[in-house]
Each structure stands twice: as C-alpha cells, then as structure tokens.
C-alpha positions in Angstrom: 53.6 73.4 -22.4 55.9 76.0 -20.7 53.2 76.7 -18.1 53.0 73.1 -16.8 56.4 73.3 -14.9 57.4 76.0 -12.5 60.5 74.8 -10.9 62.6 72.0 -9.5 64.3 71.1 -6.3 68.1 71.1 -6.1 69.5 67.8 -7.2 70.6 66.0 -4.0 72.1 62.6 -3.5 74.7 60.3 -2.1 77.9 58.7 -3.2 79.9 55.9 -1.7 83.1 54.0 -2.4 82.7 50.7 -4.2 85.5 48.2 -3.8 88.7 48.3 -1.8 89.5 51.2 0.6 92.0 52.7 -2.0 89.6 52.6 -4.9 88.5 55.8 -6.6 85.4 54.0 -7.9 82.1 55.2 -6.5 78.4 54.5 -6.8 76.1 57.6 -6.8 72.4 58.2 -6.7 70.8 61.7 -7.1 67.1 62.8 -6.9 65.4 65.9 -8.2 61.6 66.8 -7.9 59.9 69.0 -10.5 56.8 71.1 -9.6 53.7 72.5 -11.3 52.4 76.1 -10.9 50.3 75.0 -7.9 53.4 73.5 -6.2 52.3 70.0 -6.6 55.0 67.5 -7.8 54.9 66.6 -11.5 57.7 64.1 -11.6 60.8 62.8 -9.8 64.1 62.3 -11.6 66.5 59.6 -10.3 70.1 59.5 -11.7 72.4 56.6 -10.9 76.1 56.3 -11.8 79.2 54.3 -11.1 82.1 56.6 -11.6 85.8 57.0 -11.1 86.7 60.0 -8.9 89.4 62.3 -10.3 92.9 62.2 -8.7 92.3 65.4 -6.8 89.1 63.8 -5.3 86.7 66.6 -6.1 85.0 65.7 -9.5 83.8 63.0 -11.8 82.2 62.5 -15.2 80.7 59.3 -16.6 77.7 57.5 -18.0 74.4 57.6 -16.0 71.0 56.0 -16.1 68.1 58.4 -15.8 64.6 57.4 -14.6 61.6 59.7 -14.5 58.7 58.8 -12.3 55.2 60.2 -12.1 53.8 61.3 -8.7 52.1 57.9 -8.3 55.5 56.1 -8.7 54.9 55.0 -12.3 58.1 54.9 -14.4 57.4 57.4 -17.3 60.9 57.4 -18.9 64.2 55.5 -18.7 67.3 56.5 -20.6 71.0 57.2 -20.4 73.1 60.4 -20.2 76.5 61.6 -19.2 76.7 63.1 -15.7 79.2 65.3 -14.1 79.7 66.3 -10.5 81.9 68.6 -8.5 82.2 68.4 -4.7 81.1 71.4 -2.8 83.7 72.6 -0.4 82.9 74.1 3.0 83.5 77.8 3.5 84.3 78.5 7.2 83.4 81.8 8.7 86.3 84.1 9.3 
C-alpha cells in the first residue's frame, strides 16, 4: 500500500579500518528508519558490509547484508545486496 509509508531518514552509519594500518579493507554499518503517515516508525533497515576502499580513498562497492526490523525489534527480513558508498567532502565557507 503506497499510503503506508511516508518517508525515510537519511542512511547514516560508520566505517572503520579492519586489519593493518595500511589496509584499505573496512567494516561498515548503516541504519535507516522508515516512517508511516503519522510519523511513527514502521521499520529499521540495517546494512552491514566489509569492503575494500578504492585507491583514491573516497568510494567503495561490494556485497552487503540487509536486515529489516519491525519497531518492536523483531527481524522481519534478512537478505543480501550490493552496496555502494561515496565519501562526502567538506565544503569550507569562502
């Protein structure tokens, strides 16, 4: 039903190096909350990845696990996907 969802939060998360200090391998976890028309949460999406950062250090692509939880914490779906990410750069004021 198209009326059951109104919107979603931005997908926010963390990523950290895995392995030695020169490694480009990272573990990442991202969360996103989806909302109903009354602004109550309908589900939470958690995406987890282990990826290799590209040589320029600003993007990755790789396999991911996707878990979808109901508001009470019950796991409603678990699957896999391909995830991509690009680092957001700061934009200093002039």
